[in-house]
ROPADREN-552567 format. One record per residue (C-alpha): x negated, y, z negated; residue in three letters; residue number from 1. Coordinates in steps of 0.2 Angstrom, whole numbers, plus 5000, padded with zeros to 4 digits. Layout:
R | xx | yy | zz | residu | num
R | X | Y | Z | ALA | NUM
...
***
This chain:
R | xx | yy | zz | residu | num
R | 5000 | 5000 | 4999 | MET | 1
R | 4986 | 5010 | 4996 | ALA | 2
R | 4978 | 5007 | 5012 | GLY | 3
R | 4992 | 5012 | 5022 | GLN | 4
R | 4992 | 5029 | 5013 | VAL | 5
R | 4976 | 5034 | 5015 | VAL | 6
R | 4976 | 5026 | 5034 | ALA | 7
R | 4990 | 5037 | 5038 | SER | 8
R | 4982 | 5053 | 5031 | ILE | 9
R | 4963 | 5052 | 5037 | LEU | 10
R | 4968 | 5043 | 5055 | LEU | 11
R | 4977 | 5051 | 5069 | SER | 12
R | 4987 | 5041 | 5081 | LYS | 13
R | 4977 | 5027 | 5089 | SER | 14
R | 4977 | 5009 | 5092 | PHE | 15
R | 4965 | 5008 | 5077 | ARG | 16
R | 4979 | 5015 | 5066 | LEU | 17
R | 4992 | 5004 | 5074 | THR | 18
R | 4983 | 4987 | 5069 | ALA | 19
R | 4980 | 4993 | 5051 | ILE | 20
R | 4997 | 4997 | 5048 | THR | 21
R | 5004 | 4981 | 5055 | ASP | 22
R | 4991 | 4971 | 5045 | TRP | 23
R | 4996 | 4980 | 5030 | ILE | 24
R | 5014 | 4977 | 5033 | THR | 25
R | 5012 | 4958 | 5035 | LEU | 26
R | 5000 | 4958 | 5021 | ALA | 27
R | 5014 | 4966 | 5010 | LEU | 28
R | 5028 | 4957 | 5018 | MET | 29
R | 5019 | 4939 | 5014 | LEU | 30
R | 5016 | 4947 | 4996 | SER | 31
R | 5034 | 4948 | 4992 | ALA | 32
R | 5039 | 4931 | 5002 | SER | 33
R | 5026 | 4923 | 4989 | ILE | 34
R | 5029 | 4934 | 4973 | ALA | 35
R | 5050 | 4929 | 4976 | PHE | 36
R | 5046 | 4911 | 4980 | SER | 37
R | 5035 | 4908 | 4963 | ARG | 38
R | 5050 | 4912 | 4954 | ASN | 39
R | 5059 | 4897 | 4960 | ALA | 40
R | 5047 | 4886 | 4950 | PHE | 41
R | 5050 | 4894 | 4933 | THR | 42
R | 5068 | 4896 | 4932 | THR | 43
R | 5082 | 4884 | 4929 | ASN | 44
R | 5089 | 4872 | 4942 | LEU | 45
R | 5103 | 4883 | 4950 | GLN | 46
R | 5094 | 4898 | 4950 | GLN | 47
R | 5079 | 4890 | 4960 | ARG | 48
R | 5088 | 4891 | 4977 | TRP | 49
R | 5092 | 4909 | 4975 | VAL | 50
R | 5073 | 4914 | 4973 | TRP | 51
R | 5068 | 4902 | 4987 | ALA | 52
R | 5081 | 4909 | 4998 | LEU | 53
R | 5073 | 4927 | 4994 | LEU | 54
R | 5057 | 4921 | 4997 | GLY | 55
R | 5062 | 4914 | 5014 | PHE | 56
R | 5070 | 4929 | 5018 | GLY | 57
R | 5055 | 4938 | 5018 | TYR | 58
R | 5045 | 4923 | 5026 | ALA | 59
R | 5058 | 4926 | 5042 | VAL | 60
R | 5053 | 4945 | 5041 | GLU | 61
R | 5034 | 4940 | 5041 | VAL | 62
R | 5039 | 4930 | 5059 | CYS | 63
R | 5047 | 4945 | 5066 | GLY | 64
R | 5031 | 4956 | 5060 | GLN | 65
R | 5021 | 4944 | 5071 | PHE | 66
R | 5031 | 4947 | 5085 | LEU | 67
R | 5030 | 4965 | 5083 | TRP | 68
R | 5011 | 4964 | 5081 | MET | 69
R | 5011 | 4954 | 5098 | TYR | 70
R | 5021 | 4967 | 5107 | TRP | 71
R | 5010 | 4983 | 5099 | GLU | 72
R | 4993 | 4976 | 5099 | LEU | 73
R | 4992 | 4963 | 5113 | VAL | 74
R | 5005 | 4970 | 5126 | ARG | 75
R | 5001 | 4989 | 5119 | GLN | 76
R | 5021 | 4994 | 5120 | GLN | 77
R | 5036 | 4997 | 5110 | ILE | 78
R | 5050 | 4985 | 5116 | PRO | 79
R | 5067 | 4991 | 5115 | LEU | 80
R | 5074 | 4974 | 5114 | MET | 81
R | 5066 | 4960 | 5105 | SER | 82
R | 5066 | 4944 | 5097 | LEU | 83
R | 5058 | 4952 | 5082 | GLY | 84
R | 5077 | 4961 | 5078 | ASP | 85
R | 5083 | 4945 | 5077 | ALA | 86
R | 5071 | 4940 | 5063 | CYS | 87
R | 5074 | 4956 | 5054 | VAL | 88
R | 5092 | 4954 | 5054 | PHE | 89
R | 5091 | 4936 | 5049 | LEU | 90
R | 5080 | 4940 | 5035 | SER | 91
R | 5091 | 4952 | 5029 | TRP | 92
R | 5105 | 4941 | 5028 | VAL | 93
R | 5096 | 4929 | 5017 | CYS | 94
R | 5092 | 4944 | 5005 | LEU | 95
R | 5110 | 4949 | 5005 | ILE | 96
R | 5115 | 4931 | 5001 | LEU | 97
R | 5101 | 4929 | 4988 | GLY | 98
R | 5106 | 4945 | 4978 | PHE | 99
R | 5123 | 4941 | 4981 | ALA | 100
R | 5122 | 4926 | 4971 | LEU | 101
R | 5116 | 4936 | 4957 | ARG | 102
R | 5099 | 4929 | 4950 | PRO | 103
R | 5102 | 4937 | 4934 | HIS | 104
R | 5117 | 4925 | 4930 | VAL | 105
R | 5118 | 4907 | 4927 | GLU | 106
R | 5135 | 4904 | 4938 | PRO | 107
R | 5147 | 4891 | 4930 | THR | 108
R | 5150 | 4876 | 4940 | LYS | 109
R | 5167 | 4883 | 4945 | GLN | 110
R | 5159 | 4900 | 4950 | GLN | 111
R | 5146 | 4890 | 4960 | LEU | 112
R | 5158 | 4878 | 4969 | ARG | 113
R | 5169 | 4893 | 4975 | LEU | 114
R | 5160 | 4908 | 4975 | GLY | 115
R | 5146 | 4902 | 4984 | THR | 116
R | 5158 | 4896 | 4999 | LEU | 117
R | 5165 | 4913 | 4999 | ASP | 118
R | 5148 | 4921 | 5002 | LEU | 119
R | 5143 | 4908 | 5014 | PHE | 120
R | 5158 | 4913 | 5024 | THR | 121
R | 5155 | 4932 | 5023 | LEU | 122
R | 5137 | 4929 | 5029 | LEU | 123
R | 5142 | 4917 | 5044 | LEU | 124
R | 5155 | 4933 | 5048 | ALA | 125
R | 5139 | 4943 | 5048 | GLY | 126
R | 5130 | 4931 | 5061 | LEU | 127
R | 5145 | 4930 | 5072 | TYR | 128
R | 5146 | 4949 | 5072 | LEU | 129
R | 5128 | 4950 | 5078 | TYR | 130
R | 5131 | 4935 | 5091 | LEU | 131
R | 5147 | 4945 | 5096 | PHE | 132
R | 5140 | 4963 | 5099 | LEU | 133
R | 5121 | 4962 | 5101 | VAL | 134
R | 5115 | 4945 | 5109 | VAL | 135
R | 5125 | 4949 | 5126 | PRO | 136
R | 5117 | 4965 | 5129 | TRP | 137
R | 5101 | 4957 | 5126 | GLN | 138
R | 5101 | 4939 | 5136 | TYR | 139
R | 5116 | 4939 | 5147 | LEU | 140
R | 5118 | 4958 | 5153 | ALA | 141
R | 5103 | 4967 | 5147 | PRO | 142
R | 5107 | 4984 | 5143 | ASP | 143
R | 5095 | 4993 | 5130 | SER | 144
R | 5108 | 5007 | 5125 | LYS | 145
R | 5122 | 4996 | 5121 | SER | 146
R | 5110 | 4984 | 5113 | TYR | 147
R | 5104 | 4998 | 5102 | GLY | 148
R | 5121 | 5005 | 5097 | LEU | 149
R | 5126 | 4988 | 5091 | ALA | 150
R | 5111 | 4984 | 5082 | TYR | 151
R | 5111 | 5000 | 5073 | LYS | 152
R | 5128 | 4998 | 5068 | PHE | 153
R | 5125 | 4981 | 5061 | LEU | 154
R | 5108 | 4986 | 5052 | ALA | 155
R | 5117 | 5001 | 5045 | LEU | 156
R | 5131 | 4989 | 5039 | SER | 157
R | 5118 | 4976 | 5032 | GLN | 158
R | 5109 | 4990 | 5021 | ASP | 159
R | 5124 | 4997 | 5014 | VAL | 160
R | 5131 | 4979 | 5009 | THR | 161
R | 5113 | 4975 | 5001 | LEU | 162
R | 5113 | 4992 | 4993 | LEU | 163
R | 5131 | 4991 | 4985 | SER | 164
R | 5125 | 4972 | 4979 | ILE | 165
R | 5110 | 4978 | 4969 | VAL | 166
R | 5118 | 4993 | 4964 | ALA | 167
R | 5132 | 4982 | 4957 | LEU | 168
R | 5118 | 4970 | 4947 | GLY | 169
R | 5111 | 4988 | 4940 | TRP | 170
R | 5129 | 4994 | 4933 | ARG | 171
R | 5131 | 4974 | 4926 | GLN | 172
R | 5114 | 4969 | 4919 | SER | 173
R | 5105 | 4974 | 4905 | SER | 174
R | 5085 | 4973 | 4898 | GLY | 175
R | 5072 | 4969 | 4910 | ARG | 176
R | 5085 | 4964 | 4922 | TRP | 177
R | 5092 | 4980 | 4923 | ARG | 178
R | 5075 | 4988 | 4927 | ASN | 179
R | 5073 | 4975 | 4941 | PHE | 180
R | 5091 | 4981 | 4949 | TYR | 181
R | 5086 | 4999 | 4946 | ALA | 182
R | 5070 | 4996 | 4955 | LEU | 183
R | 5079 | 4986 | 4970 | LEU | 184
R | 5092 | 4999 | 4971 | THR | 185
R | 5078 | 5014 | 4974 | ALA | 186
R | 5069 | 5003 | 4987 | ILE | 187
R | 5084 | 4999 | 4996 | VAL | 188
R | 5092 | 5017 | 4996 | ALA | 189
R | 5074 | 5024 | 5002 | VAL | 190
R | 5074 | 5010 | 5016 | ASP | 191
R | 5090 | 5014 | 5023 | THR | 192
R | 5085 | 5032 | 5024 | VAL | 193
R | 5070 | 5028 | 5031 | MET | 194
R | 5077 | 5015 | 5045 | GLU | 195
R | 5089 | 5032 | 5050 | TYR | 196
R | 5073 | 5042 | 5052 | VAL | 197
R | 5063 | 5029 | 5062 | VAL | 198
R | 5078 | 5026 | 5072 | ASP | 199
R | 5079 | 5045 | 5076 | THR | 200
R | 5061 | 5047 | 5080 | LEU | 201
R | 5061 | 5033 | 5092 | ALA | 202
R | 5076 | 5039 | 5102 | GLU | 203
R | 5065 | 5056 | 5103 | ASP | 204
R | 5050 | 5047 | 5109 | GLY | 205
R | 5039 | 5053 | 5095 | ILE | 206
R | 5038 | 5036 | 5084 | TYR | 207
R | 5021 | 5027 | 5081 | PHE | 208
R | 5014 | 5014 | 5069 | SER | 209
R | 5006 | 5022 | 5056 | GLY | 210
R | 5016 | 5039 | 5053 | GLY | 211
R | 5019 | 5043 | 5036 | TRP | 212
R | 5036 | 5034 | 5037 | TYR | 213
R | 5027 | 5018 | 5038 | ASP | 214
R | 5018 | 5025 | 5021 | SER | 215
R | 5036 | 5026 | 5013 | THR | 216
R | 5040 | 5008 | 5021 | SER | 217
R | 5023 | 5000 | 5012 | ALA | 218
R | 5029 | 5007 | 4997 | VAL | 219
R | 5046 | 4999 | 4997 | CYS | 220
R | 5038 | 4982 | 5002 | LEU | 221
R | 5026 | 4984 | 4988 | ALA | 222
R | 5040 | 4987 | 4976 | GLY | 223
R | 5048 | 4972 | 4980 | MET | 224
R | 5034 | 4961 | 4975 | THR | 225
R | 5033 | 4971 | 4959 | ILE | 226
R | 5051 | 4968 | 4956 | ALA | 227
R | 5048 | 4949 | 4960 | ALA | 228
R | 5035 | 4948 | 4946 | LEU | 229
R | 5045 | 4960 | 4934 | MET | 230
R | 5057 | 4944 | 4931 | VAL | 231
R | 5045 | 4930 | 4932 | GLN | 232
R | 5049 | 4918 | 4918 | GLY | 233
R | 5064 | 4928 | 4914 | LEU | 234
R | 5080 | 4916 | 4910 | ASP | 235
R | 5096 | 4922 | 4918 | PRO | 236
R | 5111 | 4926 | 4905 | VAL | 237
R | 5126 | 4911 | 4906 | ARG | 238
R | 5140 | 4915 | 4919 | GLY | 239
R | 5154 | 4911 | 4905 | ASP | 240
R | 5145 | 4924 | 4894 | ALA | 241
R | 5146 | 4939 | 4907 | ASP | 242
R | 5161 | 4948 | 4906 | SER | 243
R | 5159 | 4954 | 4923 | GLU | 244
R | 5155 | 4936 | 4930 | SER | 245
R | 5173 | 4931 | 4934 | GLU | 246
R | 5178 | 4947 | 4941 | ARG | 247
R | 5164 | 4948 | 4954 | TYR | 248
R | 5168 | 4931 | 4960 | TRP | 249
R | 5187 | 4935 | 4962 | ARG | 250
R | 5179 | 4950 | 4972 | TRP | 251
R | 5170 | 4940 | 4982 | ALA | 252
R | 5184 | 4928 | 4986 | SER | 253
R | 5195 | 4942 | 4991 | HIS | 254
R | 5182 | 4950 | 5003 | LEU | 255
R | 5182 | 4934 | 5013 | ALA | 256
R | 5200 | 4933 | 5015 | THR | 257
R | 5202 | 4946 | 5027 | PRO | 258
R | 5190 | 4936 | 5038 | ILE | 259
R | 5204 | 4925 | 5044 | SER | 260
R | 5213 | 4942 | 5051 | ILE | 261
R | 5197 | 4949 | 5059 | VAL | 262
R | 5193 | 4935 | 5070 | LEU | 263
R | 5208 | 4933 | 5080 | PRO | 264
R | 5209 | 4951 | 5084 | LEU | 265
R | 5190 | 4951 | 5089 | LEU | 266
R | 5196 | 4936 | 5099 | ALA | 267
R | 5209 | 4944 | 5108 | ALA | 268
R | 5199 | 4959 | 5111 | TRP | 269
R | 5186 | 4949 | 5120 | SER | 270
R | 5200 | 4939 | 5130 | PHE | 271
R | 5209 | 4954 | 5136 | PHE | 272
R | 5194 | 4967 | 5139 | ASP | 273
R | 5193 | 4963 | 5158 | ARG | 274
R | 5180 | 4978 | 5160 | GLY | 275
R | 5165 | 4967 | 5153 | LEU | 276
R | 5153 | 4959 | 5165 | PRO | 277
R | 5160 | 4941 | 5167 | THR | 278
R | 5145 | 4933 | 5158 | SER | 279
R | 5149 | 4942 | 5142 | VAL | 280
R | 5167 | 4942 | 5143 | TRP | 281
R | 5166 | 4922 | 5145 | THR | 282
R | 5151 | 4922 | 5131 | PHE | 283
R | 5162 | 4932 | 5118 | ARG | 284
R | 5179 | 4922 | 5121 | VAL | 285
R | 5171 | 4905 | 5119 | VAL | 286
R | 5161 | 4912 | 5103 | LEU | 287
R | 5176 | 4918 | 5096 | SER | 288
R | 5186 | 4901 | 5098 | LEU | 289
R | 5171 | 4893 | 5091 | THR | 290
R | 5170 | 4904 | 5076 | ALA | 291
R | 5190 | 4902 | 5074 | ALA | 292
R | 5187 | 4883 | 5071 | VAL | 293
R | 5173 | 4885 | 5060 | ILE | 294
R | 5180 | 4897 | 5049 | PHE | 295
R | 5197 | 4888 | 5050 | GLY | 296
R | 5189 | 4873 | 5045 | PHE | 297
R | 5179 | 4883 | 5030 | LEU | 298
R | 5196 | 4889 | 5024 | GLY | 299
R | 5203 | 4870 | 5023 | VAL | 300
R | 5188 | 4866 | 5013 | VAL | 301
R | 5191 | 4880 | 5000 | LYS | 302
R | 5207 | 4876 | 4999 | GLN | 303
R | 5204 | 4858 | 4994 | THR | 304
R | 5193 | 4864 | 4982 | ARG | 305
R | 5204 | 4875 | 4974 | LEU | 306
R | 5217 | 4861 | 4973 | GLU | 307
R | 5205 | 4850 | 4965 | ARG | 308
R | 5200 | 4864 | 4953 | GLU | 309
R | 5218 | 4867 | 4949 | LEU | 310
R | 5220 | 4848 | 4946 | ALA | 311
R | 5205 | 4848 | 4934 | ALA | 312
R | 5209 | 4863 | 4925 | ALA | 313
R | 5228 | 4855 | 4922 | ASN | 314
R | 5220 | 4838 | 4916 | HIS | 315
R | 5210 | 4848 | 4905 | GLU | 316
R | 5224 | 4858 | 4898 | LEU | 317
R | 5234 | 4841 | 4896 | LEU | 318
R | 5219 | 4834 | 4887 | GLU | 319
R | 5219 | 4848 | 4875 | ALA | 320
R | 5237 | 4847 | 4871 | SER | 321
R | 5236 | 4829 | 4866 | VAL | 322
R | 5221 | 4829 | 4857 | THR | 323
R | 5217 | 4833 | 4839 | ASP | 324
R | 5204 | 4848 | 4842 | SER | 325
R | 5194 | 4845 | 4825 | LEU | 326
R | 5192 | 4825 | 4825 | THR | 327
R | 5193 | 4822 | 4845 | GLY | 328
R | 5206 | 4808 | 4842 | VAL | 329
R | 5225 | 4809 | 4850 | ARG | 330
R | 5239 | 4820 | 4842 | ASN | 331
R | 5256 | 4818 | 4838 | ARG | 332
R | 5261 | 4825 | 4854 | ARG | 333
R | 5252 | 4811 | 4864 | PHE | 334
R | 5261 | 4798 | 4851 | PHE | 335
R | 5277 | 4807 | 4857 | ASP | 336
R | 5273 | 4806 | 4876 | ASN | 337
R | 5269 | 4789 | 4875 | SER | 338
R | 5277 | 4777 | 4863 | ILE | 339
R | 5293 | 4775 | 4874 | GLU | 340
R | 5282 | 4767 | 4888 | ALA | 341
R | 5273 | 4755 | 4876 | ASP | 342
R | 5290 | 4751 | 4867 | VAL | 343
R | 5298 | 4748 | 4884 | GLN | 344
R | 5283 | 4736 | 4890 | GLN | 345
R | 5286 | 4725 | 4873 | VAL | 346
R | 5303 | 4724 | 4875 | LEU | 347
R | 5302 | 4719 | 4893 | ARG | 348
R | 5289 | 4704 | 4888 | SER | 349
R | 5302 | 4698 | 4876 | TYR | 350
R | 5316 | 4699 | 4887 | ALA | 351
R | 5306 | 4690 | 4901 | LYS | 352
R | 5292 | 4680 | 4894 | PRO | 353
R | 5286 | 4674 | 4913 | GLU | 354
R | 5280 | 4693 | 4914 | LEU | 355
R | 5267 | 4691 | 4902 | GLY | 356
R | 5258 | 4678 | 4891 | SER | 357
R | 5269 | 4673 | 4875 | PRO | 358
R | 5254 | 4678 | 4865 | ARG | 359
R | 5246 | 4697 | 4862 | ASN | 360
R | 5263 | 4704 | 4867 | ARG | 361
R | 5266 | 4714 | 4850 | ASP | 362
R | 5264 | 4732 | 4845 | LEU | 363
R | 5257 | 4735 | 4828 | VAL | 364
R | 5258 | 4751 | 4820 | PHE | 365
R | 5244 | 4755 | 4805 | TYR | 366
R | 5245 | 4771 | 4795 | PHE | 367
R | 5227 | 4775 | 4788 | VAL | 368
R | 5225 | 4787 | 4773 | ASP | 369
R | 5209 | 4793 | 4766 | ILE | 370
R | 5209 | 4791 | 4747 | ASP | 371
R | 5208 | 4805 | 4734 | HIS | 372
R | 5203 | 4816 | 4749 | PHE | 373
R | 5209 | 4832 | 4738 | LYS | 374
R | 5195 | 4827 | 4726 | ARG | 375
R | 5181 | 4827 | 4743 | VAL | 376
R | 5187 | 4845 | 4746 | ASN | 377
R | 5188 | 4851 | 4729 | ASP | 378
R | 5170 | 4844 | 4722 | GLU | 379
R | 5161 | 4847 | 4739 | PHE | 380
R | 5171 | 4860 | 4749 | GLY | 381
R | 5182 | 4860 | 4764 | HIS | 382
R | 5168 | 4860 | 4777 | GLN | 383
R | 5161 | 4843 | 4770 | THR | 384
R | 5180 | 4838 | 4770 | GLY | 385
R | 5181 | 4842 | 4789 | ASP | 386
R | 5165 | 4831 | 4793 | GLN | 387
R | 5172 | 4818 | 4782 | ILE | 388
R | 5188 | 4818 | 4794 | LEU | 389
R | 5177 | 4818 | 4808 | VAL | 390
R | 5168 | 4803 | 4803 | GLU | 391
R | 5182 | 4793 | 4798 | VAL | 392
R | 5190 | 4795 | 4814 | ALA | 393
R | 5175 | 4790 | 4823 | ARG | 394
R | 5173 | 4774 | 4811 | ARG | 395
R | 5192 | 4770 | 4813 | ILE | 396
R | 5188 | 4770 | 4834 | ASN | 397
R | 5174 | 4760 | 4831 | SER | 398
R | 5185 | 4746 | 4823 | ALA | 399
R | 5198 | 4748 | 4836 | ALA | 400
R | 5199 | 4740 | 4853 | ARG | 401
R | 5199 | 4749 | 4868 | LEU | 402
R | 5218 | 4746 | 4872 | SER | 403
R | 5222 | 4753 | 4854 | ASP | 404
R | 5223 | 4773 | 4851 | THR | 405
R | 5219 | 4781 | 4835 | VAL | 406
R | 5230 | 4796 | 4831 | ILE | 407
R | 5229 | 4810 | 4819 | ARG | 408
R | 5245 | 4810 | 4811 | TRP | 409
R | 5242 | 4825 | 4799 | GLY | 410
R | 5230 | 4831 | 4785 | GLY | 411
R | 5219 | 4815 | 4780 | GLU | 412
R | 5230 | 4803 | 4787 | GLU | 413
R | 5229 | 4792 | 4804 | PHE | 414
R | 5239 | 4782 | 4815 | LEU | 415
R | 5233 | 4766 | 4823 | LEU | 416
R | 5242 | 4760 | 4837 | VAL | 417
R | 5237 | 4742 | 4843 | SER | 418
R | 5245 | 4736 | 4859 | ARG | 419
R | 5245 | 4719 | 4865 | CYS | 420
R | 5241 | 4711 | 4850 | THR | 421
R | 5248 | 4696 | 4840 | GLU | 422
R | 5257 | 4700 | 4825 | ARG | 423
R | 5249 | 4684 | 4816 | LYS | 424
R | 5231 | 4692 | 4817 | ASP | 425
R | 5237 | 4710 | 4813 | ALA | 426
R | 5227 | 4709 | 4795 | HIS | 427
R | 5211 | 4706 | 4805 | VAL | 428
R | 5211 | 4724 | 4812 | LEU | 429
R | 5216 | 4730 | 4795 | ALA | 430
R | 5202 | 4722 | 4788 | GLN | 431
R | 5189 | 4729 | 4801 | ARG | 432
R | 5197 | 4747 | 4796 | VAL | 433
R | 5195 | 4745 | 4779 | LEU | 434
R | 5177 | 4739 | 4781 | ASP | 435
R | 5172 | 4753 | 4794 | ALA | 436
R | 5179 | 4768 | 4783 | VAL | 437
R | 5174 | 4761 | 4767 | GLY | 438
R | 5158 | 4749 | 4768 | LYS | 439
R | 5145 | 4762 | 4772 | GLU | 440
R | 5141 | 4778 | 4763 | PRO | 441
R | 5143 | 4795 | 4772 | TYR | 442
R | 5127 | 4804 | 4774 | HIS | 443
R | 5132 | 4822 | 4778 | LEU | 444
R | 5125 | 4839 | 4784 | GLU | 445
R | 5116 | 4847 | 4770 | GLY | 446
R | 5118 | 4831 | 4757 | SER | 447
R | 5105 | 4821 | 4752 | GLU | 448
R | 5116 | 4807 | 4745 | THR | 449
R | 5129 | 4798 | 4752 | GLY | 450
R | 5148 | 4799 | 4749 | ILE | 451
R | 5157 | 4785 | 4746 | HIS | 452
R | 5175 | 4785 | 4753 | VAL | 453
R | 5188 | 4772 | 4755 | THR | 454
R | 5205 | 4771 | 4765 | CYS | 455
R | 5223 | 4764 | 4761 | SER | 456
R | 5234 | 4756 | 4774 | LEU | 457
R | 5251 | 4752 | 4778 | GLY | 458
R | 5256 | 4742 | 4794 | TRP | 459
R | 5271 | 4734 | 4801 | ALA | 460
R | 5274 | 4724 | 4818 | VAL | 461
R | 5286 | 4728 | 4832 | PHE | 462
R | 5297 | 4721 | 4837 | PRO | 463
R | 5303 | 4718 | 4820 | TRP | 464
R | 5311 | 4701 | 4825 | SER | 465
R | 5304 | 4690 | 4838 | GLU | 466
R | 5322 | 4682 | 4840 | ALA | 467
R | 5331 | 4699 | 4841 | GLU | 468
R | 5318 | 4713 | 4849 | PRO | 469
R | 5331 | 4726 | 4848 | ASN | 470
R | 5336 | 4723 | 4829 | TYR | 471
R | 5324 | 4737 | 4823 | GLN | 472
R | 5319 | 4753 | 4833 | SER | 473
R | 5300 | 4758 | 4833 | TYR | 474
R | 5305 | 4772 | 4823 | GLU | 475
R | 5311 | 4760 | 4809 | GLN | 476
R | 5296 | 4751 | 4809 | VAL | 477
R | 5285 | 4766 | 4809 | LEU | 478
R | 5295 | 4770 | 4793 | LEU | 479
R | 5291 | 4753 | 4786 | LEU | 480
R | 5274 | 4755 | 4789 | ALA | 481
R | 5273 | 4773 | 4780 | ASP | 482
R | 5282 | 4764 | 4765 | CYS | 483
R | 5269 | 4750 | 4765 | ALA | 484
R | 5255 | 4764 | 4764 | LEU | 485
R | 5263 | 4771 | 4750 | TYR | 486
R | 5264 | 4755 | 4742 | ARG | 487
R | 5245 | 4752 | 4745 | ALA | 488
R | 5241 | 4769 | 4737 | LYS | 489
R | 5251 | 4765 | 4721 | ASP | 490
R | 5243 | 4747 | 4720 | SER | 491
R | 5226 | 4756 | 4717 | GLY | 492
R | 5220 | 4761 | 4735 | ARG | 493
R | 5207 | 4754 | 4746 | ASN | 494
R | 5218 | 4741 | 4752 | ARG | 495
R | 5230 | 4737 | 4766 | ALA | 496
R | 5248 | 4731 | 4764 | ILE | 497
R | 5256 | 4725 | 4780 | GLY | 498
R | 5274 | 4721 | 4783 | CYS | 499
R | 5281 | 4705 | 4792 | LEU | 500
R | 5300 | 4700 | 4791 | PRO | 501
R | 5304 | 4686 | 4779 | VAL | 502
R | 5297 | 4670 | 4782 | GLY | 503
R | 5282 | 4675 | 4794 | GLU | 504
R | 5264 | 4677 | 4788 | THR | 505
R | 5248 | 4679 | 4796 | VAL | 506
R | 5236 | 4666 | 4800 | ARG | 507
R | 5228 | 4655 | 4785 | ASN | 508
R | 5239 | 4663 | 4773 | ARG | 509
R | 5254 | 4656 | 4763 | SER | 510
R | 5271 | 4664 | 4763 | ALA | 511
R | 5271 | 4678 | 4750 | ALA | 512
R | 5286 | 4682 | 4738 | PRO | 513
R | 5299 | 4693 | 4746 | THR | 514
R | 5299 | 4711 | 4743 | ILE | 515
R | 5311 | 4725 | 4748 | PHE | 516
R | 5303 | 4741 | 4758 | ILE | 517
R | 5316 | 4755 | 4762 | ASN | 518
R | 5331 | 4742 | 4758 | GLY | 519
R | 5323 | 4728 | 4771 | ILE | 520
R | 5317 | 4711 | 4765 | ARG | 521
R | 5299 | 4710 | 4768 | VAL | 522
R | 5285 | 4696 | 4768 | SER | 523
R | 5270 | 4707 | 4762 | PRO | 524
R | 5252 | 4704 | 4768 | VAL | 525
R | 5239 | 4713 | 4756 | THR | 526
R | 5221 | 4714 | 4761 | THR | 527
R | 5206 | 4722 | 4749 | LEU | 528
R | 5194 | 4734 | 4755 | GLY | 529
R | 5175 | 4733 | 4751 | HIS | 530
R | 5171 | 4737 | 4734 | ARG | 531
R | 5154 | 4746 | 4729 | VAL | 532
R | 5142 | 4733 | 4721 | GLY | 533
R | 5152 | 4718 | 4725 | ARG | 534
R | 5160 | 4709 | 4742 | ALA | 535
R | 5175 | 4712 | 4749 | ALA | 536
R | 5189 | 4702 | 4744 | ALA | 537
R | 5205 | 4696 | 4752 | THR | 538
R | 5220 | 4691 | 4742 | SER | 539
R | 5239 | 4689 | 4746 | THR | 540
R | 5253 | 4691 | 4734 | ARG | 541
***
């Protein structure tokens, strides 16, 4: 940069000054490309593509500079139409996309999926306009005046777009990122003004490489390298923590929408403008129709993604509505929504045995209540109580089968719904739950000693009568299980009491004396939980 300034001051217009200016410009472009590319190896995965894209943009501009140097240093003339212009246009497309992806923000997955597609659509639109407005006057019907007007219009549009993006980043960022965007805003603003100055000088025939205006361009290129170094190793903020992030991506989406309107208008203009040269008319019509197909396909892709996002969001809302926020198990709403289907399946299996196995067709409800939970809250605090609840839910889940469902019924009480099971083995699951909850102490955060916690269970089977499946409703069976739970707690806690119809019993047990629970004659099954310091015992009474 300093060499460019010195050369502009000390040297007059000459081939030597042109060569020095071109090589310095090439070195500064290469420096900016390397500086941005290096950031791709020091940031998180999602942002690597952003920095790589910015580095690639300046790499493309390096290619354009080589073409410019060929014309100036080898052919020793300034071309009115050059492939190098396409390289410059493409490089700015990369810069616009890179900065539009906001390197200072780590987007959420949803923003990345939808917003990137919108930006890609906008940039394809820019490429389409270049092919539509510029290329025909360069290759199909060469016309330097039409070419120059079209290229100046697109270049100015790119400058304004990039300036708006970096200025918005300046407004919405903070700290070192804000300084980064402030420098970018100044660079792009100066570069936009100088591009207009150089075009004016070129039209007047007084432009030459190495003038004071090239010193200003060199300062801008050096500033890009400095900007890239400023944020090397700097982590972006999370998209969900950035209050402006969601609004930004909605803006990108709304900006992409008018493309579906503009393309048919351009296609119609091309078709009805019969004053164009035949080659230009044919090219524009075919290009517009092809672009309409491509953008239509992108619209379908976006709509499909939106539908998937909506379905996923609805699923998340549904899961949240039927899941207990503290323990992560299901809640009573889930039970209300699913129990009728479970009951009907059981009744069908009893009504038509050929539809299922004669075994494993029962539904067993287990109410589980943590013993002396109020004492835990009073002695250790509610935070420890919450940790106990979470761990108890996890242990009950570990004792249950995959087909079973654990539901937080309320407070410290859980309901375990065991599907497709055998009533004669119902006590086995009760024993597993008692052991899982009470056998091992609870080692909680901030506590060096373990806390021993036990639970009490009450269970009942549905259908209540195998001979008459509709004799008792599932609500009545639930009430039996709840009453059995209170009997378990009144009988000393850390035990399970199950309810079977009179005369029935579980495997390897003799019939117990009949008792009345909620006015119904019941054959109870009692299972004792593990006691600290002695082996777990099981008895029937």
